[in-house]
C-alpha positions as CSV (number, residue, x, y, z in Angstrom):
1,M,-88.0,-5.1,-7.0
2,E,-88.4,-7.5,-4.6
3,T,-88.1,-4.4,-1.8
4,Y,-90.7,-2.5,-3.9
5,L,-93.2,-4.5,-3.6
6,L,-92.8,-5.7,0.0
7,D,-92.7,-1.6,0.6
8,W,-96.1,-1.2,-1.1
9,A,-97.2,-4.5,0.1
10,N,-96.5,-2.8,3.8
11,L,-98.5,0.5,3.0
12,L,-101.4,-0.7,1.7
13,L,-101.9,-3.4,4.4
14,R,-101.4,-1.1,6.9
15,W,-103.5,1.8,5.4
16,L,-106.4,-1.1,5.3
17,H,-105.5,-2.0,8.9
18,V,-106.2,1.1,10.2
19,I,-109.0,2.0,8.3
20,T,-110.9,-1.9,10.0
21,V,-109.8,-0.7,12.6
22,I,-110.9,2.3,13.1
23,A,-114.4,1.4,12.2
24,W,-114.3,-1.8,14.7
25,I,-113.0,-0.3,17.5
26,G,-115.4,2.4,17.0
27,A,-118.4,0.0,16.5
28,S,-117.5,-2.0,19.8
29,F,-117.1,1.8,21.3
30,Y,-120.6,3.1,20.5
31,F,-122.4,-0.1,21.2
32,V,-120.9,0.0,24.7
33,W,-122.2,3.4,25.0
34,L,-125.3,3.2,23.6
35,D,-125.9,-0.3,26.3
36,N,-124.9,1.9,29.1
37,H,-127.6,4.9,28.5
38,L,-130.5,2.6,27.1
39,V,-133.3,3.7,29.9
40,K,-136.2,0.8,30.6
41,P,-139.4,2.4,27.9
42,T,-142.5,3.7,29.6
43,A,-144.5,3.5,27.1
44,D,-147.3,0.1,27.0
45,D,-146.4,-0.3,23.7
46,L,-142.8,-0.6,23.6
47,K,-143.1,-2.8,26.6
48,A,-145.4,-4.8,24.9
49,K,-143.0,-5.3,21.9
50,G,-140.0,-7.1,24.7
51,V,-138.1,-3.7,24.6
52,G,-136.1,-3.6,27.7
53,G,-134.5,-0.1,26.7
54,E,-134.5,2.4,24.6
55,L,-132.6,5.9,24.2
56,W,-132.9,9.4,22.0
57,A,-130.1,10.9,20.4
58,V,-129.3,13.9,17.2
59,H,-127.2,13.6,15.0
60,G,-126.1,14.8,11.6
61,G,-129.5,16.9,11.2
62,G,-132.0,14.1,12.2
63,F,-133.3,12.0,15.5
64,Y,-132.5,8.4,16.3
65,N,-134.2,6.2,18.9
66,P,-132.5,3.6,19.2
67,Q,-133.6,0.3,21.4
68,K,-133.1,-3.4,22.3
69,Y,-135.1,-5.9,23.0
70,L,-134.9,-8.4,25.8
71,V,-133.5,-11.7,24.1
72,A,-135.2,-11.1,20.9
73,P,-138.4,-9.5,18.8
74,V,-141.3,-11.0,18.6
75,N,-141.3,-10.4,15.1
76,L,-137.9,-10.8,13.2
77,P,-137.3,-8.5,10.9
78,K,-136.6,-9.8,6.8
79,D,-133.3,-6.8,6.6
80,L,-130.8,-7.3,9.7
81,H,-127.9,-5.3,9.6
82,W,-124.8,-7.3,11.1
83,F,-121.3,-5.7,12.6
84,Y,-118.4,-8.6,12.3
85,W,-116.8,-8.1,9.0
86,E,-115.1,-4.9,10.4
87,S,-113.4,-7.6,13.1
88,Y,-112.7,-10.0,10.4
89,W,-111.0,-7.8,8.0
90,T,-109.1,-6.1,11.2
91,W,-107.7,-9.7,11.6
92,M,-107.1,-10.8,8.8
93,S,-105.5,-7.6,7.1
94,G,-103.5,-7.6,10.7
95,F,-102.2,-11.2,10.1
96,A,-101.3,-10.4,7.0
97,L,-99.2,-7.4,7.6
98,F,-97.5,-9.2,10.2
99,V,-96.7,-12.0,7.8
100,V,-95.4,-9.9,5.5
101,L,-93.1,-7.2,7.9
102,Y,-92.3,-10.3,10.6
103,L,-92.3,-13.8,9.8
104,F,-91.4,-13.6,6.1
105,N,-88.3,-12.1,7.1
106,A,-87.6,-13.7,10.5
107,S,-83.8,-13.7,10.5
108,Q,-84.4,-9.6,11.2
109,M,-87.3,-8.9,12.2
110,L,-88.4,-11.3,14.7
111,I,-84.8,-12.5,16.4
112,D,-82.3,-10.9,18.5
113,P,-79.7,-13.2,19.2
114,R,-78.4,-11.4,22.1
115,V,-82.1,-11.8,23.4
116,Y,-82.3,-15.5,22.5
117,A,-80.3,-17.4,19.9
118,W,-82.9,-19.6,17.5
119,G,-81.9,-22.6,15.4
120,A,-83.4,-21.7,12.7
121,P,-85.9,-19.0,11.5
122,W,-89.1,-21.1,11.4
123,Q,-88.8,-22.3,15.1
124,A,-89.1,-18.6,15.7
125,V,-92.1,-18.3,13.5
126,C,-93.9,-21.4,15.0
127,A,-93.3,-20.0,18.9
128,A,-94.8,-16.6,17.4
129,L,-97.8,-18.3,16.1
130,G,-98.3,-20.7,19.5
131,F,-99.0,-17.5,21.1
132,L,-102.1,-16.6,19.7
133,V,-103.6,-19.9,19.5
134,V,-102.5,-20.9,23.3
135,G,-104.1,-17.8,24.2
136,T,-107.1,-18.1,22.9
137,A,-107.3,-21.7,23.9
138,V,-106.1,-20.2,27.9
139,Y,-109.0,-17.4,27.6
140,D,-111.9,-19.6,26.2
141,I,-110.7,-22.1,29.1
142,A,-110.8,-19.6,31.9
143,C,-114.6,-18.0,30.6
144,V,-115.7,-22.0,30.5
145,T,-115.1,-22.8,33.2
146,L,-114.4,-19.3,35.9
147,G,-117.4,-17.0,33.7
148,R,-120.2,-18.1,36.0
149,T,-121.8,-16.8,38.8
150,R,-122.8,-18.6,41.9
151,D,-126.9,-19.1,40.8
152,G,-125.1,-20.6,37.8
153,N,-126.0,-17.8,34.7
154,I,-122.6,-16.3,32.6
155,G,-121.6,-12.6,33.9
156,N,-118.6,-13.8,36.5
157,D,-116.1,-10.9,34.5
158,G,-113.7,-10.2,37.1
159,R,-112.3,-13.8,37.8
160,V,-112.2,-14.6,34.1
161,L,-111.0,-11.6,33.6
162,A,-108.2,-11.9,35.7
163,V,-106.7,-15.1,34.5
164,V,-106.4,-13.2,31.8
165,A,-104.3,-10.3,32.9
166,L,-102.2,-13.0,35.1
167,F,-101.8,-14.9,31.3
168,I,-101.1,-11.0,29.7
169,V,-98.0,-10.5,32.2
170,F,-96.6,-14.1,31.4
171,A,-97.0,-13.8,27.7
172,S,-95.7,-10.1,28.2
173,W,-92.5,-11.9,30.1
174,L,-91.8,-14.8,28.2
175,A,-91.9,-13.1,24.6
176,C,-89.8,-10.6,25.2
177,Q,-87.3,-13.3,26.4
178,L,-87.1,-15.3,23.3
179,F,-88.4,-12.6,20.1
180,A,-86.7,-9.5,19.9
181,G,-88.2,-6.0,21.8
182,R,-90.2,-4.5,18.7
183,A,-91.2,-8.0,17.7
184,A,-92.5,-9.6,21.3
185,F,-94.5,-6.0,21.8
186,L,-96.5,-6.3,17.9
187,I,-97.0,-10.6,19.7
188,V,-99.0,-9.7,23.2
189,G,-100.3,-7.2,21.0
190,A,-101.5,-9.5,18.2
191,T,-102.5,-11.9,21.1
192,L,-105.0,-9.9,22.3
193,A,-106.9,-9.3,19.1
194,T,-106.8,-12.8,18.5
195,L,-108.7,-13.5,21.5
196,M,-110.9,-10.3,20.4
197,T,-111.8,-11.7,16.8
198,A,-112.5,-15.1,17.9
199,N,-115.1,-14.2,20.7
200,V,-116.8,-12.2,17.4
201,A,-116.1,-15.9,14.7
202,H,-116.9,-17.7,17.2
203,W,-119.0,-16.6,19.8
204,I,-120.7,-13.4,19.3
205,I,-122.4,-14.0,15.3
206,P,-122.4,-18.0,16.4
207,G,-124.9,-16.9,18.6
208,Q,-127.1,-14.5,17.1
209,K,-127.0,-16.6,13.9
210,K,-128.6,-19.8,16.5
211,V,-131.3,-17.1,17.7
212,I,-132.4,-16.0,14.8
213,A,-133.1,-20.0,13.2
214,Q,-134.4,-20.3,16.6
215,M,-136.8,-18.1,15.2
216,R,-138.1,-18.5,12.0
217,A,-138.2,-22.2,13.1
218,G,-141.0,-21.5,15.6
219,Q,-138.9,-21.7,18.8
220,A,-138.4,-19.5,21.7
221,P,-134.9,-18.2,20.9
222,D,-132.4,-19.7,24.0
223,P,-131.2,-16.4,26.6
224,I,-127.7,-18.1,26.9
225,H,-126.2,-16.8,23.4
226,G,-127.8,-13.9,23.9
227,Q,-125.7,-14.2,27.7
228,R,-122.8,-15.5,25.9
229,G,-122.9,-13.1,22.8
230,K,-122.8,-10.4,25.7
231,E,-119.6,-11.4,28.0
232,R,-117.4,-11.9,25.4
233,S,-118.5,-8.2,24.0
234,V,-118.0,-6.7,27.3
235,H,-114.4,-8.7,27.2
236,N,-113.8,-6.8,23.9
237,T,-114.0,-3.6,25.2
238,W,-111.6,-3.7,27.5
239,F,-108.6,-5.7,25.6
240,G,-109.0,-2.8,22.8
241,L,-106.7,-0.6,24.4
242,P,-104.3,-2.2,25.4
243,V,-104.3,-3.6,21.8
244,L,-103.8,-0.2,20.7
245,I,-100.8,0.8,23.0
246,A,-99.2,-3.0,22.6
247,M,-99.6,-2.1,18.4
248,L,-98.2,1.6,19.0
249,S,-95.7,1.4,21.9
250,N,-93.5,-1.4,19.7
251,H,-92.5,2.3,17.6
252,Y,-90.3,3.3,20.1
253,G,-87.0,2.1,20.8
254,M,-86.9,3.3,24.4
255,L,-89.9,1.6,25.6
256,H,-89.1,-1.7,23.9
257,Q,-85.3,-2.2,24.2
258,H,-85.9,-1.1,27.9
259,P,-84.0,-3.1,29.9
260,H,-87.3,-4.4,32.0
261,N,-89.4,-4.1,28.6
262,W,-92.4,-6.6,29.7
263,A,-93.0,-4.7,32.9
264,V,-92.9,-1.1,30.7
265,L,-95.8,-3.1,28.1
266,C,-97.8,-4.6,31.0
267,V,-98.2,-0.8,32.7
268,L,-98.7,0.7,29.6
269,M,-101.5,-1.8,28.6
270,A,-102.6,-0.9,32.2
271,A,-103.3,2.4,31.6
272,G,-105.5,1.4,28.6
273,V,-107.6,-0.3,31.4
274,A,-107.9,2.3,33.1
275,I,-108.6,4.7,31.2
276,R,-111.6,2.6,29.7
277,L,-113.0,2.0,33.0
278,F,-113.3,5.7,33.2
279,F,-115.6,6.0,30.0
280,V,-117.6,2.9,30.4
281,K,-118.1,4.7,34.1
282,R,-118.6,8.0,32.7
283,H,-121.2,6.4,30.4
284,K,-122.6,4.5,32.9
285,G,-123.4,8.2,35.1
286,V,-120.8,6.9,37.9
287,N,-117.7,9.4,38.7
288,S,-114.5,7.7,37.7
289,W,-112.0,9.8,38.2
290,G,-110.0,7.7,39.8
291,A,-109.5,5.7,36.9
292,I,-107.5,8.8,35.4
293,V,-105.8,9.3,38.1
294,L,-104.4,5.9,38.5
295,A,-103.6,5.9,34.4
296,L,-101.6,8.6,35.0
297,A,-99.7,7.6,37.9
298,L,-99.0,4.9,35.9
299,L,-97.4,6.6,32.9
300,A,-95.9,9.3,35.2
301,A,-94.0,6.5,36.9
302,L,-92.3,5.5,33.6
303,V,-91.9,8.2,32.7
304,V,-90.1,8.7,35.4
305,G,-88.6,5.9,36.2
306,M,-87.6,5.2,32.3
307,A,-85.5,8.9,32.3
308,P,-82.2,8.8,31.4
309,R,-79.5,9.5,34.5
310,P,-77.3,12.0,33.6
311,Q,-73.8,11.1,33.2
312,P,-70.7,11.4,34.8
313,A,-68.8,15.0,33.3
314,A,-65.6,13.8,31.4
315,A,-62.5,14.1,32.7
316,A,-62.1,15.6,29.4
317,A,-63.1,16.3,26.0
318,P,-63.5,13.6,23.7
319,T,-61.6,13.7,20.5
320,P,-63.9,15.5,17.9
321,V,-65.3,12.3,15.3
322,T,-64.2,12.6,11.6
323,L,-66.6,12.0,8.7
324,A,-64.5,9.2,7.9
325,Q,-64.9,7.6,10.6
326,V,-68.8,7.7,10.6
327,Q,-68.4,6.0,7.3
328,A,-66.1,3.2,8.0
329,I,-69.0,2.4,10.4
330,A,-71.6,2.8,8.3
331,A,-70.1,0.3,5.7
332,Q,-69.3,-2.3,7.7
333,R,-72.9,-2.0,9.9
334,C,-75.6,-0.1,8.4
335,L,-75.1,-0.3,3.9
336,A,-76.4,-3.4,3.7
337,C,-79.9,-2.1,3.9
338,H,-79.2,1.7,3.3
339,S,-77.1,1.2,-0.4
340,G,-77.9,1.9,-3.7
341,E,-81.2,2.2,-5.5
342,A,-83.3,0.1,-3.0
343,A,-82.1,1.7,-0.2
344,Q,-85.0,1.0,3.1
345,K,-87.1,3.8,3.3
346,G,-85.3,5.8,1.0
347,V,-82.7,6.3,2.9
348,R,-78.7,5.8,1.8
349,L,-75.7,6.6,3.4
350,D,-73.0,5.3,1.0
351,S,-71.5,8.5,0.4
352,A,-70.4,11.7,2.6
353,E,-73.8,13.6,1.3
354,A,-75.9,11.4,2.5
355,L,-74.3,10.7,6.2
356,L,-74.7,14.5,6.3
357,A,-78.2,14.9,4.8
358,H,-79.4,12.6,7.6
359,R,-77.1,13.3,9.9
360,A,-80.2,14.2,12.5
361,A,-82.2,11.3,11.4
362,I,-78.1,9.1,12.8
363,Y,-78.3,10.8,16.1
364,Q,-82.3,10.2,17.1
365,Q,-82.6,6.4,15.3
366,V,-78.9,5.2,16.3
367,Q,-78.2,6.8,19.2
368,V,-81.2,8.4,21.1
369,Q,-84.2,5.5,19.7
370,R,-81.2,2.9,19.0
371,L,-84.0,1.8,16.7
372,M,-81.5,1.2,13.7
373,P,-79.5,-0.9,12.7
374,L,-82.5,-3.3,12.6
375,N,-82.4,-5.6,16.1
376,N,-78.6,-4.4,16.2
377,A,-79.0,-7.4,13.5
378,T,-75.4,-6.4,12.2
379,G,-73.4,-6.8,15.2
380,M,-73.1,-2.6,16.3
381,T,-71.2,-2.0,19.6
382,D,-72.5,0.4,22.1
383,E,-68.3,2.5,21.1
384,E,-69.6,2.9,17.6
385,R,-73.2,4.1,17.8
386,A,-71.7,6.2,21.0
387,L,-69.2,8.0,18.5
388,M,-71.6,8.0,15.3
389,G,-74.0,9.8,18.3
390,R,-70.6,12.5,19.0
391,W,-71.2,13.1,15.5
392,A,-74.1,13.1,14.1
393,K,-75.7,14.9,17.4
394,P,-77.3,18.4,16.9
């Protein structure tokens, strides 16, 4: 029953997480696009109202005319539409999923004794949470100390993002030395995602609320809040695609089980930044194909560099593997999770018929991607893995 309920929690939380990610990233990308397409108004009435930029768009059978005010409008409207729950629910659903799948089952999901032998699961849990806390602190310190230009204005993004990039490279390396590869990828992605939500929760939304409170009190709004919000919003747009690829790539054993998995993750995230750079520059009307060339070059380097090397031909044909041999290995290495009515993912390997029915999946999961047993918790040897692969190979 516990496994059954955890599977439902996994499904529903993952569904909620995907829905909120789409809403948040979609809104974020739209507003970046909007900012990059605004043009200075020519109408005197718009200038008099303090409109700094506008655009006309057509969608869904109607016309839209968004207008952006410099700092704030003279007369604050009663009804304001906020964009923050998408961010909050993305983080909350993602963290809940992290708790259910990884922290609740740290001994199997976080810990791989071949990578690092933790004394107890709670130590690994604390270390994983520490990445989120330390990452947020490093980023905030960088913004406060390095985020200003020479004239004292906010907007020196280059230095801040350079610090973040160096930290993420270090965090990727460290996580891959401490945790199972799949968990390490997720932790690095979650660290960046936490920065993004913290930007919304602690800077962007509070700043907007302060501007509104000042206006309703009859005071001139302080432009510093808008500058800070813009800074953090710009940073979020660079973090988005690296977070997505970190979360997706942990489902592919060839990536997170690579001997240099931390470098693989860093290259994937760098390609994500380059892809986002292409779209940001393109929205500004700037030729940005160089960014796409860079992204493709990075991905091509991974594809070529990680390609399986040809194996030397065997001196003699290997001895055929019998079903009985496979059953013996499965009994020792697989049946802890894949037997009886509570078998994980409904995959039972406790009979000859079940093994034959899942033959193709065994080849992919055990031999090709090396995902199973999960984090090799049961200690399957390379010889056993190769034997099962030879038996299951199409």
